MMTF fields as JSON, N, C-alpha, C and O atoms, coordinates in Angstrom:
{
  "mmtfVersion": "1.0.0",
  "mmtfProducer": "UNKNOWN",
  "numBonds": 363,
  "numAtoms": 364,
  "numGroups": 91,
  "numChains": 1,
  "numModels": 1,
  "chainsPerModel": [1],
  "groupsPerChain": [91],
  "chainIdList": ["A"],
  "bondAtomList": [4, 2, 8, 6, 12, 10, 16, 14, 20, 18, 24, 22, 28, 26, 32, 30, 36, 34, 40, 38, 44, 42, 48, 46, 52, 50, 56, 54, 60, 58, 64, 62, 68, 66, 72, 70, 76, 74, 80, 78, 84, 82, 88, 86, 92, 90, 96, 94, 100, 98, 104, 102, 108, 106, 112, 110, 116, 114, 120, 118, 124, 122, 128, 126, 132, 130, 136, 134, 140, 138, 144, 142, 148, 146, 152, 150, 156, 154, 160, 158, 164, 162, 168, 166, 172, 170, 176, 174, 180, 178, 184, 182, 188, 186, 192, 190, 196, 194, 200, 198, 204, 202, 208, 206, 212, 210, 216, 214, 220, 218, 224, 222, 228, 226, 232, 230, 236, 234, 240, 238, 244, 242, 248, 246, 252, 250, 256, 254, 260, 258, 264, 262, 268, 266, 272, 270, 276, 274, 280, 278, 284, 282, 288, 286, 292, 290, 296, 294, 300, 298, 304, 302, 308, 306, 312, 310, 316, 314, 320, 318, 324, 322, 328, 326, 332, 330, 336, 334, 340, 338, 344, 342, 348, 346, 352, 350, 356, 354, 360, 358],
  "bondOrderList": [1, 1, 1, 1, 1, 1, 1, 1, 1, 1, 1, 1, 1, 1, 1, 1, 1, 1, 1, 1, 1, 1, 1, 1, 1, 1, 1, 1, 1, 1, 1, 1, 1, 1, 1, 1, 1, 1, 1, 1, 1, 1, 1, 1, 1, 1, 1, 1, 1, 1, 1, 1, 1, 1, 1, 1, 1, 1, 1, 1, 1, 1, 1, 1, 1, 1, 1, 1, 1, 1, 1, 1, 1, 1, 1, 1, 1, 1, 1, 1, 1, 1, 1, 1, 1, 1, 1, 1, 1, 1],
  "groupList": [{"groupName": "MET", "atomNameList": ["N", "CA", "C", "O"], "elementList": ["N", "C", "C", "O"], "formalChargeList": [0, 0, 0, 0], "bondAtomList": [1, 0, 2, 1, 3, 2], "bondOrderList": [1, 1, 2], "singleLetterCode": "M", "chemCompType": "L-PEPTIDE LINKING"}, {"groupName": "GLY", "atomNameList": ["N", "CA", "C", "O"], "elementList": ["N", "C", "C", "O"], "formalChargeList": [0, 0, 0, 0], "bondAtomList": [1, 0, 2, 1, 3, 2], "bondOrderList": [1, 1, 2], "singleLetterCode": "G", "chemCompType": "PEPTIDE LINKING"}, {"groupName": "PHE", "atomNameList": ["N", "CA", "C", "O"], "elementList": ["N", "C", "C", "O"], "formalChargeList": [0, 0, 0, 0], "bondAtomList": [1, 0, 2, 1, 3, 2], "bondOrderList": [1, 1, 2], "singleLetterCode": "F", "chemCompType": "L-PEPTIDE LINKING"}, {"groupName": "THR", "atomNameList": ["N", "CA", "C", "O"], "elementList": ["N", "C", "C", "O"], "formalChargeList": [0, 0, 0, 0], "bondAtomList": [1, 0, 2, 1, 3, 2], "bondOrderList": [1, 1, 2], "singleLetterCode": "T", "chemCompType": "L-PEPTIDE LINKING"}, {"groupName": "LYS", "atomNameList": ["N", "CA", "C", "O"], "elementList": ["N", "C", "C", "O"], "formalChargeList": [0, 0, 0, 0], "bondAtomList": [1, 0, 2, 1, 3, 2], "bondOrderList": [1, 1, 2], "singleLetterCode": "K", "chemCompType": "L-PEPTIDE LINKING"}, {"groupName": "ALA", "atomNameList": ["N", "CA", "C", "O"], "elementList": ["N", "C", "C", "O"], "formalChargeList": [0, 0, 0, 0], "bondAtomList": [1, 0, 2, 1, 3, 2], "bondOrderList": [1, 1, 2], "singleLetterCode": "A", "chemCompType": "L-PEPTIDE LINKING"}, {"groupName": "PRO", "atomNameList": ["N", "CA", "C", "O"], "elementList": ["N", "C", "C", "O"], "formalChargeList": [0, 0, 0, 0], "bondAtomList": [1, 0, 2, 1, 3, 2], "bondOrderList": [1, 1, 2], "singleLetterCode": "P", "chemCompType": "L-PEPTIDE LINKING"}, {"groupName": "CYS", "atomNameList": ["N", "CA", "C", "O"], "elementList": ["N", "C", "C", "O"], "formalChargeList": [0, 0, 0, 0], "bondAtomList": [1, 0, 2, 1, 3, 2], "bondOrderList": [1, 1, 2], "singleLetterCode": "C", "chemCompType": "L-PEPTIDE LINKING"}, {"groupName": "GLN", "atomNameList": ["N", "CA", "C", "O"], "elementList": ["N", "C", "C", "O"], "formalChargeList": [0, 0, 0, 0], "bondAtomList": [1, 0, 2, 1, 3, 2], "bondOrderList": [1, 1, 2], "singleLetterCode": "Q", "chemCompType": "L-PEPTIDE LINKING"}, {"groupName": "VAL", "atomNameList": ["N", "CA", "C", "O"], "elementList": ["N", "C", "C", "O"], "formalChargeList": [0, 0, 0, 0], "bondAtomList": [1, 0, 2, 1, 3, 2], "bondOrderList": [1, 1, 2], "singleLetterCode": "V", "chemCompType": "L-PEPTIDE LINKING"}, {"groupName": "LEU", "atomNameList": ["N", "CA", "C", "O"], "elementList": ["N", "C", "C", "O"], "formalChargeList": [0, 0, 0, 0], "bondAtomList": [1, 0, 2, 1, 3, 2], "bondOrderList": [1, 1, 2], "singleLetterCode": "L", "chemCompType": "L-PEPTIDE LINKING"}, {"groupName": "ASN", "atomNameList": ["N", "CA", "C", "O"], "elementList": ["N", "C", "C", "O"], "formalChargeList": [0, 0, 0, 0], "bondAtomList": [1, 0, 2, 1, 3, 2], "bondOrderList": [1, 1, 2], "singleLetterCode": "N", "chemCompType": "L-PEPTIDE LINKING"}, {"groupName": "GLU", "atomNameList": ["N", "CA", "C", "O"], "elementList": ["N", "C", "C", "O"], "formalChargeList": [0, 0, 0, 0], "bondAtomList": [1, 0, 2, 1, 3, 2], "bondOrderList": [1, 1, 2], "singleLetterCode": "E", "chemCompType": "L-PEPTIDE LINKING"}, {"groupName": "ASP", "atomNameList": ["N", "CA", "C", "O"], "elementList": ["N", "C", "C", "O"], "formalChargeList": [0, 0, 0, 0], "bondAtomList": [1, 0, 2, 1, 3, 2], "bondOrderList": [1, 1, 2], "singleLetterCode": "D", "chemCompType": "L-PEPTIDE LINKING"}, {"groupName": "SER", "atomNameList": ["N", "CA", "C", "O"], "elementList": ["N", "C", "C", "O"], "formalChargeList": [0, 0, 0, 0], "bondAtomList": [1, 0, 2, 1, 3, 2], "bondOrderList": [1, 1, 2], "singleLetterCode": "S", "chemCompType": "L-PEPTIDE LINKING"}, {"groupName": "HIS", "atomNameList": ["N", "CA", "C", "O"], "elementList": ["N", "C", "C", "O"], "formalChargeList": [0, 0, 0, 0], "bondAtomList": [1, 0, 2, 1, 3, 2], "bondOrderList": [1, 1, 2], "singleLetterCode": "H", "chemCompType": "L-PEPTIDE LINKING"}, {"groupName": "TRP", "atomNameList": ["N", "CA", "C", "O"], "elementList": ["N", "C", "C", "O"], "formalChargeList": [0, 0, 0, 0], "bondAtomList": [1, 0, 2, 1, 3, 2], "bondOrderList": [1, 1, 2], "singleLetterCode": "W", "chemCompType": "L-PEPTIDE LINKING"}, {"groupName": "ILE", "atomNameList": ["N", "CA", "C", "O"], "elementList": ["N", "C", "C", "O"], "formalChargeList": [0, 0, 0, 0], "bondAtomList": [1, 0, 2, 1, 3, 2], "bondOrderList": [1, 1, 2], "singleLetterCode": "I", "chemCompType": "L-PEPTIDE LINKING"}, {"groupName": "TYR", "atomNameList": ["N", "CA", "C", "O"], "elementList": ["N", "C", "C", "O"], "formalChargeList": [0, 0, 0, 0], "bondAtomList": [1, 0, 2, 1, 3, 2], "bondOrderList": [1, 1, 2], "singleLetterCode": "Y", "chemCompType": "L-PEPTIDE LINKING"}],
  "groupTypeList": [0, 1, 2, 2, 3, 4, 2, 5, 6, 6, 3, 7, 4, 8, 9, 4, 3, 5, 10, 4, 11, 0, 1, 2, 12, 6, 8, 4, 8, 13, 1, 3, 14, 15, 12, 8, 16, 4, 4, 17, 9, 11, 1, 4, 10, 18, 4, 9, 3, 9, 13, 7, 6, 4, 5, 6, 2, 14, 4, 3, 10, 9, 4, 14, 0, 5, 5, 8, 5, 1, 9, 14, 4, 4, 9, 2, 10, 12, 18, 7, 2, 13, 4, 4, 10, 4, 13, 13, 6, 15, 8],
  "groupIdList": [1, 2, 3, 4, 5, 6, 7, 8, 9, 10, 11, 12, 13, 14, 15, 16, 17, 18, 19, 20, 21, 22, 23, 24, 25, 26, 27, 28, 29, 30, 31, 32, 33, 34, 35, 36, 37, 38, 39, 40, 41, 42, 43, 44, 45, 46, 47, 48, 49, 50, 51, 52, 53, 54, 55, 56, 57, 58, 59, 60, 61, 62, 63, 64, 65, 66, 67, 68, 69, 70, 71, 72, 73, 74, 75, 76, 77, 78, 79, 80, 81, 82, 83, 84, 85, 86, 87, 88, 89, 90, 91],
  "secStructList": [7, 7, 6, 6, 1, 1, 1, 7, 7, 7, 7, 2, 2, 2, 2, 2, 2, 2, 2, 2, 6, 6, 6, 7, 3, 3, 7, 7, 7, 7, 1, 1, 1, 3, 3, 7, 3, 3, 7, 7, 5, 6, 6, 5, 7, 7, 5, 7, 7, 3, 3, 4, 4, 4, 7, 1, 7, 7, 2, 2, 2, 2, 2, 2, 2, 2, 2, 2, 2, 6, 1, 7, 2, 2, 2, 2, 2, 2, 2, 2, 2, 7, 6, 6, 7, 7, 1, 7, 6, 6, 7],
  "xCoordList": [178.085, 179.332, 178.626, 177.717, 179.041, 177.945, 178.262, 179.246, 177.06, 177.524, 178.225, 178.63, 179.035, 180.203, 181.897, 182.924, 181.612, 182.719, 184.011, 185.074, 183.817, 184.431, 185.018, 186.129, 183.353, 183.865, 183.034, 181.964, 183.414, 183.093, 181.476, 180.824, 181.198, 180.027, 180.599, 181.121, 180.44, 180.711, 179.922, 178.778, 181.067, 180.559, 180.005, 180.067, 179.458, 178.858, 179.856, 179.657, 180.599, 181.488, 182.329, 182.814, 182.27, 182.135, 181.088, 181.389, 179.995, 178.831, 178.591, 177.932, 179.125, 178.628, 179.561, 179.155, 180.93, 182.232, 181.27, 180.996, 180.893, 180.556, 179.0, 178.436, 178.684, 176.988, 177.721, 177.191, 178.893, 179.657, 180.033, 179.772, 180.803, 181.494, 180.24, 180.326, 179.068, 178.44, 177.964, 177.891, 177.582, 177.325, 175.664, 174.887, 175.643, 174.77, 175.188, 176.366, 174.038, 174.172, 172.988, 171.858, 173.94, 172.792, 172.133, 172.296, 171.597, 170.113, 170.028, 170.628, 169.444, 169.636, 168.818, 168.027, 169.452, 168.301, 167.643, 167.851, 166.399, 165.782, 165.489, 164.47, 166.814, 166.829, 166.531, 165.494, 166.789, 166.803, 168.491, 169.344, 168.475, 169.665, 169.576, 170.691, 168.476, 168.303, 168.951, 168.473, 169.926, 170.294, 169.79, 169.979, 169.163, 168.796, 169.731, 170.231, 170.272, 171.004, 170.294, 169.616, 170.321, 169.479, 170.21, 171.044, 169.697, 170.469, 169.423, 168.777, 169.504, 168.782, 169.271, 169.853, 168.998, 169.583, 168.352, 167.44, 168.538, 167.775, 165.916, 164.996, 165.769, 164.485, 163.955, 163.199, 164.582, 164.377, 165.164, 166.351, 164.408, 164.805, 165.406, 164.959, 166.394, 166.973, 167.391, 168.348, 166.766, 166.481, 167.692, 166.692, 168.263, 169.055, 168.916, 169.499, 168.142, 168.371, 169.596, 169.919, 170.479, 171.325, 170.951, 170.659, 171.158, 171.087, 172.454, 172.543, 173.218, 174.614, 174.693, 175.753, 173.796, 173.698, 173.479, 173.377, 173.492, 173.137, 174.419, 174.564, 175.087, 176.322, 177.477, 177.627, 178.292, 178.222, 176.608, 175.869, 176.71, 175.39, 175.555, 176.565, 174.501, 173.638, 173.516, 173.351, 173.565, 173.286, 172.052, 171.911, 171.248, 169.865, 169.866, 169.801, 169.944, 170.479, 171.325, 170.557, 172.484, 173.496, 172.246, 171.759, 171.865, 170.902, 169.167, 168.614, 168.808, 168.313, 168.632, 167.785, 169.921, 170.708, 171.114, 171.023, 171.413, 171.958, 170.611, 170.62, 169.415, 168.35, 167.58, 166.613, 167.838, 167.678, 168.543, 168.124, 169.939, 170.593, 170.504, 170.891, 170.04, 169.895, 170.716, 170.892, 171.559, 172.643, 172.848, 172.649, 173.288, 173.568, 174.35, 175.009, 174.125, 174.785, 176.401, 177.278, 176.251, 177.682, 178.904, 180.129, 177.816, 178.671, 178.322, 178.874, 177.437, 176.989, 178.562, 179.56, 178.56, 180.102, 181.412, 182.367, 181.235, 182.718, 182.756, 183.83, 181.625, 181.597, 181.887, 181.978, 182.065, 182.259, 183.518, 183.943, 184.002, 185.366, 186.359, 187.491, 186.248, 187.639, 187.019, 186.291, 187.766, 187.853, 187.738, 187.026, 188.557, 188.942, 187.786, 187.859, 186.59, 185.95, 185.213, 184.853, 184.959, 184.452, 183.299, 182.45, 183.432, 182.116, 180.934, 180.582, 179.789, 178.867, 178.328, 178.642, 177.755, 177.465, 176.051, 176.054, 174.935, 174.307, 174.391, 173.422, 175.763, 175.841, 176.03, 176.035],
  "yCoordList": [117.749, 116.787, 115.372, 114.879, 114.829, 113.717, 112.353, 111.926, 111.717, 110.163, 109.687, 109.128, 109.468, 108.924, 109.233, 108.555, 110.365, 111.367, 110.543, 110.716, 109.494, 108.658, 107.729, 107.58, 106.91, 105.761, 105.566, 106.174, 104.521, 104.643, 103.616, 103.396, 103.206, 102.797, 100.722, 100.158, 100.121, 98.965, 97.834, 97.857, 96.879, 95.843, 95.001, 95.291, 93.985, 92.336, 91.936, 92.108, 91.561, 90.911, 91.9, 91.316, 92.751, 93.856, 93.808, 93.597, 93.908, 93.972, 92.204, 91.786, 91.771, 90.293, 90.095, 89.587, 90.59, 90.779, 91.195, 90.518, 92.69, 93.166, 92.746, 93.022, 92.095, 91.067, 90.229, 90.032, 89.492, 88.321, 88.647, 87.899, 90.07, 90.441, 91.139, 91.359, 91.318, 91.902, 90.984, 91.223, 89.545, 88.257, 87.623, 86.709, 88.679, 87.787, 86.459, 86.21, 85.434, 84.456, 84.63, 85.101, 83.856, 84.032, 82.177, 81.007, 82.84, 81.683, 81.203, 81.837, 80.138, 78.612, 80.201, 80.97, 80.27, 80.681, 80.105, 78.91, 80.549, 80.078, 80.379, 80.957, 79.796, 80.434, 81.907, 82.127, 82.51, 83.911, 84.987, 84.91, 85.693, 86.664, 87.235, 87.564, 87.575, 88.235, 87.317, 86.184, 87.61, 86.617, 87.312, 88.523, 86.613, 87.0, 86.44, 85.376, 87.434, 87.649, 87.697, 88.707, 86.691, 86.937, 86.931, 86.097, 88.153, 87.534, 88.243, 89.288, 87.485, 88.042, 88.26, 87.609, 89.665, 90.028, 90.474, 91.261, 89.857, 90.059, 89.805, 90.466, 88.746, 88.99, 88.659, 87.772, 89.663, 90.777, 90.21, 89.89, 90.115, 89.193, 90.738, 91.885, 90.246, 91.467, 90.878, 90.12, 91.217, 90.695, 91.368, 91.828, 91.584, 92.229, 91.384, 90.334, 92.022, 91.63, 92.11, 93.283, 91.028, 91.859, 90.725, 89.532, 92.026, 91.409, 91.907, 92.971, 91.114, 91.551, 91.693, 92.215, 91.37, 91.888, 93.835, 94.508, 94.079, 95.597, 96.189, 97.394, 95.432, 96.317, 96.767, 96.213, 97.952, 98.127, 99.156, 99.671, 99.013, 99.222, 100.894, 101.531, 101.27, 102.807, 103.13, 102.306, 104.693, 105.492, 104.771, 104.388, 104.584, 104.268, 102.693, 102.453, 101.727, 100.514, 100.447, 100.225, 100.563, 100.939, 101.213, 100.332, 102.721, 103.027, 102.128, 102.431, 101.615, 100.493, 98.881, 98.042, 98.777, 97.371, 98.112, 97.13, 98.953, 99.852, 99.306, 98.76, 99.785, 100.103, 98.746, 98.712, 97.45, 96.275, 96.03, 95.862, 95.989, 95.431, 96.037, 95.418, 97.108, 98.137, 98.756, 99.156, 99.122, 100.104, 101.467, 101.608, 102.169, 103.921, 103.201, 102.162, 103.852, 104.347, 104.115, 103.257, 105.155, 105.188, 103.971, 103.855, 103.299, 102.115, 100.98, 99.889, 101.199, 99.855, 100.312, 99.598, 100.877, 101.462, 101.053, 100.412, 101.683, 101.316, 99.848, 99.365, 98.972, 97.632, 97.0, 95.776, 97.526, 96.783, 97.738, 97.06, 98.525, 99.011, 98.583, 98.82, 97.893, 97.918, 96.827, 96.919, 95.077, 93.994, 93.78, 92.878, 94.751, 94.495, 94.333, 93.57, 95.012, 95.698, 94.235, 93.772, 93.424, 91.979, 92.04, 91.164, 93.629, 93.785, 93.578, 94.276, 92.622, 92.977, 94.511, 95.24, 95.031, 96.812, 96.846, 97.651, 95.942, 95.887, 95.798, 95.796, 95.702, 95.958, 97.022, 96.898],
  "zCoordList": [111.278, 111.075, 110.572, 111.241, 109.508, 109.258, 109.748, 110.352, 109.289, 110.073, 109.98, 111.0, 108.618, 108.747, 109.002, 108.992, 109.184, 109.466, 109.828, 109.231, 111.008, 111.979, 110.988, 110.48, 110.863, 109.874, 108.949, 108.955, 107.793, 106.548, 106.603, 107.624, 105.41, 105.445, 105.729, 104.767, 106.737, 107.556, 106.381, 105.926, 106.136, 104.889, 105.766, 106.96, 105.408, 105.977, 107.051, 108.253, 106.691, 107.03, 108.743, 109.713, 108.637, 109.765, 110.489, 111.664, 110.316, 110.826, 111.475, 112.426, 110.848, 111.466, 112.762, 113.807, 112.537, 113.479, 114.93, 115.921, 114.53, 115.665, 116.292, 117.351, 115.321, 116.433, 117.076, 118.17, 116.931, 117.099, 118.532, 119.475, 118.662, 119.868, 121.159, 122.367, 120.071, 120.974, 122.16, 123.365, 121.228, 122.499, 121.311, 121.589, 119.859, 119.236, 118.748, 118.492, 118.59, 117.509, 116.607, 116.741, 115.254, 114.013, 113.963, 114.308, 113.477, 113.261, 112.289, 111.42, 111.873, 110.559, 109.774, 110.32, 108.175, 106.656, 106.506, 106.714, 106.044, 105.062, 103.775, 103.396, 102.777, 101.378, 101.512, 100.886, 101.815, 102.228, 102.358, 103.242, 101.417, 101.858, 103.014, 103.419, 103.937, 105.392, 106.436, 106.499, 107.238, 107.926, 109.246, 109.364, 110.237, 111.678, 112.31, 111.946, 113.889, 114.576, 115.873, 116.061, 116.914, 118.027, 119.404, 119.754, 120.236, 121.647, 122.738, 122.663, 123.521, 125.54, 126.372, 127.24, 126.111, 127.633, 128.794, 128.541, 129.963, 131.106, 130.63, 131.113, 129.645, 129.121, 127.918, 127.521, 127.382, 126.265, 125.094, 125.166, 124.016, 122.861, 122.011, 122.051, 121.396, 120.619, 118.988, 118.833, 118.148, 117.104, 115.784, 115.233, 115.326, 114.063, 112.512, 112.241, 111.754, 110.074, 109.868, 110.058, 109.388, 107.826, 106.872, 106.95, 105.571, 104.549, 103.636, 103.024, 103.7, 102.758, 101.575, 101.228, 100.538, 99.388, 98.992, 97.966, 100.351, 100.218, 101.107, 101.312, 101.472, 102.003, 100.866, 99.777, 101.4, 102.738, 102.709, 101.871, 104.211, 104.508, 104.633, 104.933, 104.369, 104.352, 105.391, 106.291, 105.647, 107.204, 107.585, 108.746, 106.782, 107.25, 107.822, 109.028, 106.869, 107.342, 108.798, 109.734, 109.126, 110.027, 111.222, 111.931, 111.234, 111.941, 112.264, 113.322, 111.8, 111.777, 112.425, 112.731, 112.504, 112.52, 113.956, 114.692, 114.627, 115.804, 116.878, 117.981, 115.886, 117.136, 117.083, 117.845, 116.233, 116.64, 117.691, 118.837, 117.341, 118.416, 119.907, 120.897, 119.931, 121.437, 121.597, 122.748, 120.643, 120.962, 119.697, 118.491, 120.686, 119.923, 118.255, 118.241, 117.303, 115.894, 116.456, 116.349, 116.977, 117.546, 118.41, 118.445, 118.961, 119.504, 118.68, 118.824, 117.834, 116.842, 115.778, 115.879, 115.342, 114.165, 115.064, 114.627, 116.774, 117.168, 116.989, 116.629, 117.21, 116.954, 115.972, 116.056, 115.02, 113.831, 113.166, 112.231, 113.209, 113.397, 114.191, 113.768, 115.453, 116.21, 117.026, 118.014, 115.971, 116.506, 118.017, 118.459, 118.954, 120.07, 120.874, 121.837, 120.594, 121.714, 121.727, 120.645, 123.061, 123.161, 124.168, 124.331, 125.056, 126.022, 125.734, 124.783, 126.315, 126.215, 125.964, 126.905, 125.154, 125.276, 126.385, 127.317, 126.179, 127.368, 128.638, 129.397, 129.023, 130.735, 131.513, 132.737]
}
């Protein structure tokens, strides 16, 4: 079964919405296309790097962003494609 069988590669807007709905907050940018999104859970810092010019994101980048967010690829993609998901996946 393919990685994107259920989901298409997510866009930058979908990834940003997913991160926001998971409780991440965008950090200030310093003249780069790379955006940093941060969240602290039980004293642990999660930092996700989003590079919008690379969107729609490849399997490798989705896997990397999911790992940085501390969730599975499946959960990350579910948040990308279901705007109703707003519960903290770290709870």
